[in-house]
C-alpha positions as CSV (number, residue, x, y, z in Angstrom):
1,M,0.0,0.0,0.0
2,V,1.5,3.5,-1.0
3,N,0.4,6.8,0.3
4,L,1.7,10.3,-0.5
5,K,1.2,13.2,1.3
6,I,2.6,16.9,1.8
7,V,3.1,17.2,5.7
8,H,4.4,20.1,8.1
9,F,7.1,18.2,9.9
10,T,7.1,19.9,13.1
11,S,9.2,17.3,14.8
12,K,12.2,19.4,13.4
13,K,12.8,22.8,14.5
14,L,15.1,25.1,12.2
15,K,17.1,27.7,13.5
16,D,14.6,30.5,12.7
17,K,11.9,28.4,14.6
18,T,10.0,27.2,11.6
19,S,9.6,23.7,10.6
20,P,10.2,22.2,6.9
21,V,7.5,21.1,4.7
22,L,8.3,17.7,3.4
23,L,6.9,14.8,1.2
24,R,5.8,12.1,2.9
25,L,5.9,8.5,1.1
26,T,4.4,5.8,3.1
27,I,5.0,2.2,1.8
28,N,3.5,-0.7,3.7
29,R,3.0,1.7,6.8
30,K,6.5,2.7,6.6
31,P,6.9,6.6,6.0
32,K,9.6,8.0,4.3
33,Y,10.4,11.8,4.4
34,F,11.6,13.7,1.0
35,T,12.7,17.4,1.0
36,L,10.7,19.5,-1.4
37,P,12.3,21.3,-4.7
38,D,11.2,24.6,-2.9
39,N,12.5,23.9,0.6
40,F,9.7,25.3,1.9
41,R,9.5,26.1,5.8
42,C,6.9,27.8,8.0
43,F,5.4,28.3,11.6
44,K,2.6,26.2,12.7
45,N,0.1,28.8,12.5
46,Q,0.8,29.3,8.7
47,W,0.1,25.5,7.9
48,N,-3.5,24.1,7.4
49,K,-2.9,20.5,8.9
50,K,-6.5,19.4,7.6
51,S,-5.8,20.6,3.8
52,S,-2.0,20.1,3.8
53,C,-1.5,23.4,2.6
54,F,-0.3,27.2,3.4
55,K,-2.8,29.4,5.2
56,Q,-3.2,32.6,3.7
57,T,-1.1,34.2,6.6
58,Y,2.0,32.6,4.8
59,P,3.7,34.9,2.2
60,N,2.7,34.3,-1.5
61,Y,0.6,31.4,0.2
62,Y,-1.3,31.0,-3.5
63,Q,1.8,30.3,-5.6
64,A,3.2,28.3,-2.9
65,N,0.2,26.1,-2.8
66,K,0.2,25.8,-6.5
67,R,4.0,24.5,-6.3
68,L,2.9,22.1,-3.6
69,D,0.2,20.5,-5.9
70,E,2.6,20.2,-8.6
71,T,5.1,18.5,-6.7
72,L,2.5,16.2,-5.4
73,S,1.3,15.4,-8.8
74,K,4.8,14.7,-10.0
75,A,5.3,12.3,-7.0
76,R,2.1,10.5,-8.1
77,V,3.2,10.2,-11.9
78,I,6.5,8.6,-10.7
79,C,4.8,6.2,-8.4
80,M,2.4,5.2,-11.4
81,E,5.3,5.0,-13.8
82,L,7.5,3.0,-11.6
83,N,4.2,0.3,-10.8
84,K,4.0,0.1,-14.3
85,K,7.8,-0.4,-15.0
86,N,7.5,-3.2,-12.2
87,N,4.5,-4.9,-13.8
88,D,2.3,-3.8,-10.9
89,Q,4.5,-5.5,-8.4
90,G,5.0,-2.0,-6.5
91,F,8.4,-0.4,-6.0
92,T,11.0,0.5,-3.2
93,E,11.5,3.4,-1.4
94,E,15.0,3.5,-3.0
95,E,13.7,3.5,-6.6
96,F,11.5,6.5,-5.6
97,A,14.0,8.5,-4.1
98,E,16.3,8.1,-7.2
99,R,13.5,9.2,-9.5
100,F,11.8,12.1,-7.3
101,K,15.6,13.3,-6.7
102,S,16.6,13.5,-10.4
103,S,13.2,15.2,-11.5
104,N,14.0,17.9,-8.8
105,Q,17.1,18.9,-10.6
106,S,17.3,21.5,-13.2
107,L,17.7,20.1,-16.5
108,M,18.6,22.9,-18.9
109,L,17.9,22.0,-22.6
110,F,21.0,23.2,-24.4
111,E,23.3,21.8,-21.8
112,Y,21.4,18.5,-22.0
113,F,21.8,18.6,-25.9
114,D,25.4,18.8,-25.4
115,Q,25.6,16.0,-23.0
116,I,23.9,13.8,-25.7
117,I,26.0,15.1,-28.3
118,R,29.2,14.2,-26.4
119,R,27.6,10.7,-25.9
120,L,26.9,10.1,-29.5
121,E,30.4,11.3,-30.7
122,A,32.2,8.8,-28.0
123,A,29.9,6.2,-29.2
124,G,31.3,6.9,-33.1
125,K,27.7,8.1,-34.2
126,V,28.8,11.1,-35.8
127,G,25.9,11.3,-38.2
128,N,23.5,11.3,-35.1
129,K,25.9,14.0,-33.5
130,D,25.3,16.2,-36.3
131,V,21.7,16.0,-36.5
132,Y,21.5,16.9,-32.6
133,H,24.2,19.6,-33.1
134,D,22.2,21.0,-36.0
135,T,18.9,20.9,-34.1
136,K,20.5,22.6,-31.1
137,R,21.9,25.7,-32.9
138,Q,18.1,26.0,-34.6
139,F,16.7,26.1,-31.0
140,E,19.4,28.2,-29.7
141,S,18.3,30.9,-32.2
142,F,14.7,30.7,-31.4
143,F,15.6,31.0,-27.8
144,G,17.8,33.8,-28.5
145,G,20.8,32.2,-27.3
146,K,19.5,31.8,-23.7
147,D,19.4,28.4,-22.3
148,I,16.0,27.0,-20.7
149,E,15.0,24.6,-18.2
150,M,13.4,21.7,-20.2
151,K,10.6,21.4,-17.5
152,N,9.8,25.0,-18.9
153,V,9.5,24.1,-22.6
154,T,5.7,24.6,-23.7
155,L,3.2,23.5,-26.4
156,K,3.1,27.1,-27.0
157,H,7.1,27.2,-27.8
158,L,6.8,24.3,-30.1
159,N,3.8,26.1,-32.1
160,L,5.9,29.5,-32.1
161,F,9.0,27.7,-33.7
162,V,7.0,26.3,-36.4
163,E,5.6,29.7,-37.2
164,Q,8.9,31.1,-37.0
165,C,10.5,28.7,-39.7
166,L,7.5,28.8,-42.0
167,S,8.1,32.6,-41.9
168,E,11.9,32.2,-42.6
169,G,10.7,29.8,-45.6
170,K,11.9,26.5,-44.3
171,R,10.2,23.4,-45.5
172,D,7.7,21.4,-43.7
173,T,10.0,18.4,-44.1
174,T,12.9,20.4,-42.3
175,I,10.9,21.8,-39.7
176,H,9.4,18.2,-39.0
177,Y,12.9,16.7,-38.8
178,R,14.2,19.5,-36.3
179,L,11.0,18.7,-33.9
180,R,11.4,15.0,-34.2
181,T,15.0,15.5,-33.1
182,L,13.9,17.7,-30.1
183,R,11.0,15.1,-29.4
184,A,13.8,12.2,-29.0
185,L,16.0,14.5,-26.7
186,F,12.9,14.9,-24.6
187,N,12.0,11.3,-24.7
188,K,15.4,10.6,-23.6
189,A,15.3,13.0,-20.7
190,K,11.9,11.5,-19.5
191,L,13.4,8.0,-19.7
192,E,16.8,8.6,-18.2
193,E,16.4,11.7,-15.9
194,G,12.7,11.4,-15.0
195,L,11.5,14.5,-16.7
196,L,7.9,14.8,-16.4
197,N,7.2,17.8,-18.8
198,Y,6.6,16.6,-22.4
199,P,5.3,19.4,-24.5
200,F,4.7,17.2,-27.4
201,E,1.6,15.5,-25.9
202,K,-1.0,17.6,-27.8
203,F,1.5,18.9,-30.8
204,D,-0.1,18.4,-34.2
205,W,2.2,16.7,-36.4
206,S,-0.6,16.4,-39.0
207,Q,0.2,20.2,-40.0
208,F,3.2,19.1,-42.1
209,N,2.9,18.2,-45.8
210,L,5.6,15.6,-45.9
211,E,5.4,14.7,-49.5
212,T,8.5,14.9,-51.5
213,E,9.3,15.6,-55.1
214,K,9.2,12.3,-57.0
215,R,12.8,11.6,-57.9
216,A,12.9,8.4,-59.9
217,I,13.6,8.3,-63.8
218,P,12.4,6.4,-66.4
219,K,14.0,3.5,-67.5
220,A,14.9,4.9,-70.9
221,D,16.8,7.7,-68.8
222,L,18.3,5.0,-66.9
223,L,19.6,3.2,-70.0
224,K,21.2,6.3,-71.2
225,I,23.3,6.5,-68.1
226,Y,24.3,2.8,-68.4
227,N,25.3,3.0,-71.9
228,Y,27.2,6.4,-71.6
229,K,30.8,5.8,-73.1
230,I,33.2,6.8,-70.7
231,E,36.8,5.6,-70.1
232,P,38.8,4.9,-66.9
233,G,40.6,8.2,-65.8
234,Q,38.1,10.5,-67.4
235,Q,36.1,12.8,-65.1
236,G,33.0,11.2,-64.1
237,F,33.8,7.6,-64.7
238,D,34.0,6.3,-60.9
239,S,30.9,8.7,-60.1
240,R,28.9,6.8,-63.2
241,N,30.0,3.3,-61.9
242,Y,29.1,4.1,-58.3
243,W,25.8,5.4,-59.3
244,L,25.0,2.4,-61.3
245,F,26.3,0.0,-58.2
246,S,23.9,1.6,-56.3
247,Y,21.1,1.1,-58.5
248,F,21.9,-2.4,-59.3
249,C,22.2,-3.2,-55.5
250,Y,19.0,-2.1,-54.4
251,G,19.7,1.5,-53.8
252,L,22.7,0.8,-51.6
253,N,23.4,3.9,-49.8
254,F,26.6,5.7,-50.6
255,G,28.0,5.6,-47.2
256,D,27.5,1.9,-46.8
257,M,29.3,1.5,-50.5
258,A,32.2,3.6,-49.3
259,K,32.8,1.1,-46.3
260,L,32.1,-2.1,-48.5
261,E,35.3,-4.6,-48.1
262,P,36.3,-7.6,-50.0
263,A,34.7,-9.7,-46.9
264,N,31.6,-8.3,-47.8
265,I,31.4,-10.3,-51.3
266,I,30.8,-13.8,-50.4
267,N,29.6,-17.0,-52.3
268,E,26.4,-18.9,-51.5
269,G,26.3,-22.0,-53.8
270,E,26.9,-20.5,-57.3
271,Q,25.8,-17.0,-56.6
272,L,27.8,-14.0,-55.5
273,I,26.2,-12.2,-52.6
274,L,26.8,-8.8,-51.3
275,K,26.3,-9.2,-47.5
276,Y,26.8,-5.8,-45.2
277,Y,24.8,-4.2,-42.4
278,R,23.3,-0.9,-43.1
279,S,25.0,1.9,-40.8
280,K,21.8,3.5,-40.5
281,T,19.6,0.8,-39.2
282,R,22.2,-1.9,-38.4
283,K,19.7,-4.2,-40.4
284,L,21.6,-7.2,-42.3
285,F,21.4,-6.8,-46.2
286,K,22.1,-9.6,-48.5
287,V,22.1,-8.7,-52.1
288,P,22.4,-11.3,-55.0
289,L,24.8,-9.6,-57.3
290,N,24.1,-9.6,-61.0
291,D,26.3,-9.5,-64.0
292,Y,26.0,-5.6,-64.2
293,S,27.2,-5.2,-60.7
294,I,29.8,-7.8,-60.9
295,E,31.2,-6.1,-64.1
296,I,32.0,-3.0,-62.1
297,L,33.3,-4.8,-59.3
298,K,35.8,-6.8,-61.4
299,H,37.2,-3.1,-62.4
300,Y,37.8,-2.1,-59.0
301,Q,39.4,-5.3,-57.9
302,N,41.9,-4.8,-60.6
303,S,42.4,-1.1,-60.3
304,N,42.4,-0.6,-56.4
305,F,44.4,-3.7,-55.5
306,G,46.0,-3.4,-51.8
307,N,43.3,-1.1,-50.5
308,N,41.1,-2.2,-47.4
309,Y,38.1,-1.1,-49.4
310,I,36.3,-2.1,-52.3
311,F,36.1,1.4,-54.1
312,P,38.8,4.2,-54.1
313,I,36.8,6.6,-51.5
314,L,38.4,6.0,-48.2
315,N,42.0,5.6,-47.5
316,P,42.6,3.7,-44.3
317,E,45.8,5.4,-43.6
318,I,43.9,8.8,-43.6
319,H,40.4,8.3,-42.6
320,K,40.4,6.5,-39.4
321,T,38.1,8.0,-36.8
322,P,34.4,8.2,-37.5
323,Q,34.6,11.8,-38.1
324,Q,37.1,11.8,-40.7
325,I,35.3,8.9,-42.3
326,R,32.1,10.9,-42.4
327,T,33.7,13.9,-43.6
328,R,35.2,12.1,-46.4
329,I,32.3,10.7,-47.4
330,Q,30.3,13.5,-47.4
331,T,33.1,15.1,-50.0
332,A,32.9,12.3,-52.1
333,L,29.0,12.4,-52.4
334,K,29.0,15.7,-53.3
335,K,31.5,15.1,-56.2
336,V,29.8,12.0,-57.4
337,N,26.3,13.8,-57.3
338,S,28.0,16.8,-59.2
339,E,29.5,14.5,-62.0
340,I,26.4,12.4,-62.4
341,Q,24.4,15.6,-62.7
342,E,26.8,16.8,-65.7
343,I,26.4,13.3,-67.4
344,A,22.8,13.7,-67.2
345,K,22.8,17.1,-68.7
346,S,25.0,15.7,-71.5
347,L,22.2,13.2,-72.1
348,D,19.4,15.7,-72.3
349,I,18.0,14.1,-68.8
350,E,16.0,16.9,-67.7
351,K,15.5,15.8,-63.8
352,H,18.3,16.6,-61.5
353,I,20.3,13.4,-61.0
354,T,21.6,12.3,-57.3
355,T,22.5,9.1,-55.9
356,Y,19.2,9.3,-53.9
357,V,17.6,9.1,-57.6
358,A,19.4,5.6,-58.1
359,R,17.5,4.4,-55.1
360,H,14.1,5.8,-56.0
361,S,14.8,4.7,-59.7
362,F,15.3,1.3,-58.5
363,A,12.1,0.8,-57.0
364,T,9.9,2.6,-59.7
365,I,11.4,0.8,-62.5
366,L,10.8,-2.9,-61.0
367,K,7.6,-1.7,-60.1
368,K,6.5,-0.9,-63.7
369,E,8.0,-4.2,-64.6
370,N,5.3,-5.8,-62.4
371,I,7.5,-6.7,-59.4
372,G,5.6,-7.0,-56.5
373,T,5.7,-4.5,-53.6
374,A,6.7,-6.9,-51.1
375,I,9.6,-8.3,-52.9
376,I,10.5,-4.6,-53.5
377,S,10.1,-3.6,-50.0
378,E,12.4,-6.6,-48.8
379,M,15.0,-5.8,-51.4
380,M,15.2,-2.1,-50.2
381,G,14.7,-2.8,-46.5
382,H,11.7,-0.9,-45.9
383,S,10.7,-1.6,-42.4
384,S,7.9,1.0,-42.8
385,E,6.1,-1.2,-45.4
386,S,3.7,-2.7,-42.7
387,V,1.3,-4.0,-45.3
388,T,4.1,-6.4,-47.1
389,Q,6.1,-6.8,-44.1
390,T,4.8,-10.2,-43.3
391,Y,5.3,-11.5,-46.6
392,L,9.1,-10.4,-46.8
393,D,10.8,-13.4,-44.9
394,S,9.4,-15.6,-47.6
395,F,11.5,-14.5,-50.5
396,D,14.7,-16.2,-51.2
397,N,17.9,-15.3,-53.2
398,S,16.8,-16.9,-56.5
399,A,13.3,-14.7,-56.2
400,K,15.3,-11.8,-55.8
401,T,17.9,-12.6,-58.5
402,E,15.1,-13.1,-61.2
403,A,13.6,-9.7,-60.2
404,A,17.0,-7.9,-60.6
405,K,17.4,-9.1,-63.9
406,K,14.7,-6.7,-64.7
407,L,16.9,-3.8,-64.2
408,I,18.5,-3.4,-67.7
């Protein structure tokens, strides 16, 4: 049996003859007292014992009683969360004390951002680190450079942030992305720090239009790029190969491509397989290689001999730390996108071409070739394809190999 109550602890007298106002937690008839975040104290004649609140004779009694109500509500929420966490088996005094103490500490928004950024950097998650860093800068600008306690961030702040971003011409997708990152920060603080304030509870996510421009190109344009005559050593040769390899390998992410090593190519029976873990999701991918992708690999097996990586994008002697690897991949990707776009222009392809277009085109072209959505979903690793996800495990390498033959 658990009971919570705000009490005037008259058994203890302070130097000014007042007594502290404390939170009393009773578990199985055993009381434990906790200091309130406001460190309230008062004289006996200023306390209403029956109602557990300050009398009107206490200075600013209305605001003080409001704080008492907030603290008691917070304590009740902690009790409910701990009980839920322990499958309705109750909780210990120590568990409550830890959560109650952490919930009373001032958790500053930008200080907490920095804390999470340092943790991500230490874990080598430089991509996520950069996302949190950019989001922090956006909200620092919004709050005028002044830090704010996370418990004081409100729904109104979120709505004002959206309005400011829209007035500055930012896209819905960008605003949505920043707010999702902030929400992740609050979720982490709620889980790890016992933060009770959650301004996203009634936030309207449906206000954003998240439809993106269709990025796929038709098969006719794809064939133009494939048949484009260019020799090794010429500008754009590697970029075209990387773009096509991504297309042939189910829309392979450029960062994952850059990190591929010879050990990622394995034999399963008579089939060469590209086996790797996606950096973003850590999901295992097994891609049966077709003749077109094998032709590209053979070129780099001969020309890139001695490198730890299949493609000459990363140099293990130079790019050692996660940050160095990320920076190099970003620089190389920018070059690839620029050169593949120049090739597209020379071929009178109107759409702006990037490596992301290769991924979109892979899915769209197969769909137009009457390949089922479920098999395409598995080939691309789309966990969000909930309608087809239950069927994905049934497709083996041979089915995917047959599907990949439709690419050219």
